[in-house]
Every structure is written in C-alpha cells, then in structure tokens.
N, C-alpha and C positions, 0 to 999 in steps of 0.2 A: 499532496503532490499531484500534478496534473497529469494523470496517466491516460485519460479519456479526452477525445476530442469533443469540443463544444463549438457551436457557431460562433460565439464570441469568446476570445481569449481574455478572461478576467485575471489570469495570474500575472502578477508583476513581482519583481524582486522586493520592492518596497512593501506592497501589501502583504507578501509572504513573511517577510522578516518582521513586520509589526504585528501581524495577527496569528502567526503560526510558527514562530522561531523554536517553539519547544519541541517541534517534530523531529528533527535530527537529534537534539539532546536526548530524546528518549530511546535511541537506537543502539546504545551501547551493547545490550545483551544480544541483539540479533547479529551485530557485526562480530561479536566474540563467536557465536555459533557459526557464522559464515567462515570464520578463521582463515582470512585471506594469507596466502603464502607467496613468496617471492616469484615463483613460477606461474602464478594463477593468471588466467585470462578471464576477466569478469565482465559480465553484462549487467547493467543496472537499469531495471524497468521502472519507468517514472522517476526519472533522476531529479526532476524538479531544478533547482537553482545550482545543483552541482556540489554543494558544500560537502555532503556526505560522500558523494562519488570520489571527490578529490582525496578524501581521507582514505578511501580504500585503496587508491592508487599508491599511497605511501608504503602499502605492505604487499604489494602485488606487481606483476609484470605490466599488465595493461588493463585498463577499464574503459568501457564504452557506456556512456549514459544516453537513453533514449526517452524523450518526453514529447507529448503532443503540444505542449505550450512553447510557441516560438518565443514568446517574451522570456520565459524562464531559460530556454536553451541560450539564447542571446546573452543573458546575464552570466550563465555559467560559462560560455566561451569567453567572455570579456574578463571574468575573474580567474579561470583556470585553464584557458585554452592553450597557453604556451607551455604547459606541462608536457613533457615527452611521455607517450604511451597513455594519454588521456584524451578522449574525444567525446564530443557530444553532437546528438542528431535530432532533429524534429521528425517524429513519425507517432502515429496512432498506435499504441501498443496493443489494440484489439486486433490489429491486422499485421502482426509480425511477419507473416509469410509473404507480405507485399513490400517488406522493407527491402531496400536495394543491397543491403548487407546480410541478408538472411541466408544462411548456409547451414547444413547439417553438421553437428558435431565440432563447433568452432570453440565452445566456451568450456572452460574448466568449472566455473561456477556462475550461477545467475542469482542476482539480488534484487530485492524490491522491499522499500520501507514505506509504509503508510499510503500506498499507491494502488494496490490491487482492489481494494473495496470500490474504487472508481473504475479501474480497468475491466473489472468482472461484472460490472453492473447489468450490462446487457446480456440476457440469457441466450441470445442467438450467438454470441461470440465467445461465451464463457469457456465452454470446453476446448475450443480452438486455441485460445490463448494458452492453456496450459499444454495443450499438445504441441503447439509450435515452440513453446519453451523447452519441452522435452526434447524436440528436434534439434534445438540449437545446442544442447549440451552433449559434450564428449561422453563416451560410456564411462560409467564410474564417477560421473561428476556430482555437484551438489547444487541444490537450489533453496536458498534461505530467504524467507520474506515474513514480513509482519503487516497485518492488515485489521481492520476492525471486524469484531465478531458481534453476534446477535446481542442486542440491547446497547450496542455503542451509541453514545450521544442521544439517547431516546428522548430525553426531555427538550432538547432543541429541535429535534426532528418532528415531535408532536406540536411544538409552538409554531414552527414554520408552516405547517400544513394548516393549523388553525387560523393563522394569520391570512393565508391564501384564500381560505373559505370565506372569511370576513371580508374580503376584497372581491368577492364574486365568484370565485372559481367553485366547481363542484368539488366534493371530497375525493371522487375518483380521479379527476384531473390533477389534484393535489398530490395524491399518492404517486401517480405515474410520474411526476416530475422529479422524484427523489433520485439523486445522482449516485447513491451509494448501495453497495451489496454487503451486508452484515450477515454472514452465514452462521448457522449454529455449529457446534462441534461435529454432530452426526452429519449435517449436509455437507460440510467441507470434506469430511471423509469420503462421503459417496462420490462427490465430484472427482476427487483425486483417483479413487478407485476405478471409476467409471472410464477415465482416460488411460488407465493402466498401470498406475502407480500402487505399490503396496504400502499401505498406512500401517505403521507399527505402534505409533504413539502419537496422542494429541493432548495438548494442554492449553487451557485458557486461564487468562488472568484478569482479574478485576482491577482497573487502574484508573482511578479518577485524575483528570489532568488540569493543572492550573492554567488559567488563561493569561495571556500577557496583559501588562499594566500600562504599556506605552500608549500615548495619544494616537488615536485612530485604531487602536487594537481593542482588547477586551472582547466582550461577548458582540458589540457592535461590529467591530472589525471582523471577527470570526463569521458572523452571520453574513456580512457583505461578500466576503471572499468564498467560504465554503458553500454558502447557500445561494450562490449567483444564479444557479440553474433554476431554483424555485422562483426567485425574484423576477427573472427575465420573462416569466409568463404573464407578469402584470403589465397592463396597456399604458401606464404613465409612470413619470418619476414620482409624482405625489403618492400614488398608490404604493410603489416601491418603498418610499421613505416611511409611509404609514405602517406597512408591513413589519419593517425593520424595527421601528420604535414599538410596536406591539410585542413583538418577540422579546426584546430587551426588558420591556416592562413586565411582561408575563413571568419571565425567569429570574427577575431581580432577586427575589428572596429565595427562590429555589436552589440557585447555584451559588449564593453569596455565604462565605463563613462571617458570622456576626463578630467574631473576635478580632479580625483584622481587615475585613471587607474584600478579602480576595475572592475570586471566582473560580470554580471548578465545573468542567464538564465531564458527563460520564458517571455522576454520582447515582444515577438511577439503575446502575447495572452494566457499565461498559465492559466490553470484552475485546481484547487484541489478541491476534493469532501470531505467533512465530513459528515458522517450519524450516526444517533443515532435512534434506534427503541425503542420507549416508551413501559413502561410497562402498564398492565391493569390499575393499580391504578392511574398513571398519566393521562391517557386517561379519566377514570371514573371522576376524579376530575375536568378536564377541561369541560366535559359535564355537570356536576352538577353546576359549576361555571357559566356556560352559561344558567342556569336555565332550563335545560331539565328535563323532568320528570324522576325521578330515575329509574322507571321499564323500560321505554323506553331506557335509557342509557345502562342499564345492557343487554338488548336484543340485541341492536346493536353491543355492544362490544364483547359479547361472542357467536354471531352467527358464528363467525369464530374461527379456532383453535388458532390463535394468531393475535392480531391486534396491528399493529406497527405503530408509527409515524416515518417518515424518514425526516431528515434535512441534506442537503448536502451543504457544503461550503468549502472553502479551507484554 
C-alpha cells in the first residue's frame, strides 16, 4: 500500500488489484488481533484502496483511512465514500503531525497492513511516525500492524538492484533507491522501545506469497508497481523495460513451482510482522491471573504513561 509519498503516484486501483490483490486477503490474522469493537474509533495508516478499511468499519463505530496516494484515495472514496462513519484522506503518513486532523488521544485503535515498510523507510522520520501514532491513541488504546521483516522479498530486491546496475547505475545508488524498510526482530524491538513502548513479545513468520496470475500481474506486474521507485531512476523507457525483463527472466526459475507454474515471492526467507499493543485492562488481567498482588500490578502498569504488549508475526 502507498504509505509513503513519491514524486509520481504509480498506485492505481487497476494496477493494485491486478498485481497485489493478495495483500488484503492475507490480513485475516492481524484484523483478528486488532479485534474491532462496536465503539471503536480506528485510524488505518496506508489504507490504499480502502477495501480492508471498509471491512473494519463493519465492526466498529468509525474508521478513518489515510494514504499518500491520491489515486487510491479517490478509488476508496468512489467505492466506499457513502458509508456513514467511514472517511478517506490524502496525506503523507510520515508527517502525521502536519495532518489537519491530527489530535492527541482521538483513536481507540490504530491499524496498518502492509504499509509500514514503506512509511518507515526514511530513517529521519521513522521514530516520529511511531511517536505521532502514540499521540493519536487514547490512553489504554491498541495499535495493530503487519509489515515486512528482514529478508522479505530478498530475491526480487536483489534482482532489481542488479538490473539497475546493468543499466548504468552504481551499486550504491541502486541501494539508496530501495523504498522499503524490512527490520529484524531486534531492530524493531529497539525502535519501539526508544519511542517509549514496552515490548513484551515479538513473533516473526515465514510466509511465501503466491503472485497473481491475471494478465498484467504476476512478477512483471509486481515489479512495475512495487519497484516503481527503482525504475524511475532510469533515464529512458527502453532502459526501464530492459530492467523489468531482466528481473523477470532472472527470477523465472527461482520463484516458479515446476508442478503447476505458480510463482511465489519471499521464498528466500520472507518475514512479516504483526504487532498489537495491549490495553491496561488486558495487562492487569494477566498480572492478576498470575497471582500478582493487585496493588503491585497496578503500580507496575501505571508507572508509565502507557504500557503495551507487542506481538509480531507475519
């Protein structure tokens, strides 16, 4: 999803549904972890075309979707804009504090699916994104997100960089063009702790993902859409097309299952994160169930502004 602003908006509903329709389909677990309730006020960071955002609204009081892609937000408004309690806004999620609707303690839950590895790419704004998210949450609120982890799509990442180098870019320039941030478990834990969150648990899941088989999709469609920032660095359309074809040809046997011809990305060690930050009530319940003295439990929980449990898997 388009959580991060780029000079050119490559994201369209057609391209997304053709090349990445599997993304919302893989969100079942993280939505369960979010556990939307009828009185919830939810913010969806990097909402994309709004398909998943609209499903959250079915179980909650209101949902606000934010995405940097004007194309996708227009599609979301067209498809779901008439739903009461559901709204969509164009804004760069890296700068939430500049959003016209930014206000402390508004949301009971913040959600993000397959967007934070775009949004957190810039080291200069990484901590502020999480800090601003923290500010937007009510005390005792929850933040559930899923994002790519270390090793995610490593094969196509390497192929893209190689193709750019073969088209005349330096390896350093090719590296710097990467639009994604795929942290390790330890790095993600450290970033969250540095912002002020208490990380109790992190889980990482290995999950190869089957590419679409529609015309215009597959590995070529994925590279054109997800790798657009790499390709924009090339000086001509002919060089872009040559790079795309090189990536596809290089990966052909690497990602294809011989038995049925299906293609999977992430087979070299993909890792996806799912995170949930628990409410005070859940933590207090766990402490009491473990036979902690009630007064000691309350002291340990409320000695910090917010105490969250973090669970990450993929």
